C-alpha positions in Angstrom: 10.0 3.3 -7.1 7.0 5.5 -7.7 4.3 4.9 -10.2 1.8 7.4 -11.6 -1.1 6.0 -13.6 -3.3 7.7 -16.2 -6.9 8.0 -15.2 -9.9 9.5 -16.8 -11.8 12.0 -14.7 -15.4 10.8 -14.6 -16.8 13.0 -11.7 -15.9 16.3 -10.1 -18.0 16.4 -6.9 -16.4 14.4 -5.4 -13.5 14.0 -7.9 -13.4 10.4 -9.2 -11.0 8.9 -11.7 -11.4 5.7 -13.7 -8.9 3.1 -14.8 -9.9 -0.1 -16.5 -13.4 0.0 -14.9 -12.0 0.7 -11.4 -13.2 4.0 -10.0 -11.6 5.8 -7.0 -11.6 9.2 -5.4 -8.7 11.4 -6.6 -7.4 14.8 -5.3 -7.4 17.5 -8.0 -6.0 20.3 -5.8 -2.6 20.4 -7.6 -4.2 21.1 -11.0 -6.2 24.0 -12.3 -9.4 23.7 -14.4 -9.8 19.9 -14.6 -13.0 18.8 -16.4 -14.9 15.5 -16.7 -13.3 13.6 -19.6 -9.8 14.9 -18.9 -7.0 12.4 -18.5 -4.6 13.0 -15.6 -1.6 11.2 -14.1 -2.5 10.1 -10.5 0.2 9.3 -7.9 -0.7 8.5 -4.3 -4.2 9.7 -4.9 -3.2 13.1 -6.3 -3.7 14.1 -9.9 -0.2 15.6 -10.7 -0.4 16.3 -14.4 -3.0 16.6 -17.2 -2.4 14.3 -20.2 -3.4 14.6 -23.8 -6.0 11.9 -24.6 -3.9 10.3 -27.3 -0.9 10.0 -25.0 -3.1 8.6 -22.2 -4.6 6.0 -24.4 -1.2 4.9 -25.8 0.1 4.6 -22.2 -2.9 2.6 -21.0 -2.6 0.3 -24.0 1.1 -0.2 -23.2 0.3 -0.8 -19.5 -2.3 -3.5 -20.5 0.4 -5.5 -22.3 2.4 -5.5 -19.1 -0.4 -7.2 -17.2 -1.3 -9.7 -19.9 -0.2 -13.3 -19.2 2.6 -14.4 -21.5 3.0 -18.0 -22.6 5.4 -20.1 -20.6 8.4 -20.8 -22.8 10.6 -22.2 -20.0 9.0 -25.7 -20.1 8.9 -25.6 -16.3 6.0 -27.6 -14.9 5.4 -27.5 -11.1 
């Protein structure tokens, strides 16, 4: 399974993306004309697609619900 995540481009030299406060270097060589503030999908360190900001924010909001703890409804206690 492959996973690409939306990141906001926060620096260009060197290219850095941010996701949830985490910053990492990204490779922008597959896209033309990326600017600071753009949202891109990053897979294996490469920005592979530019995203509309509204779509990026909705995706990030959805992803945050996946990582939120859910209440234990099983009644199981170790």
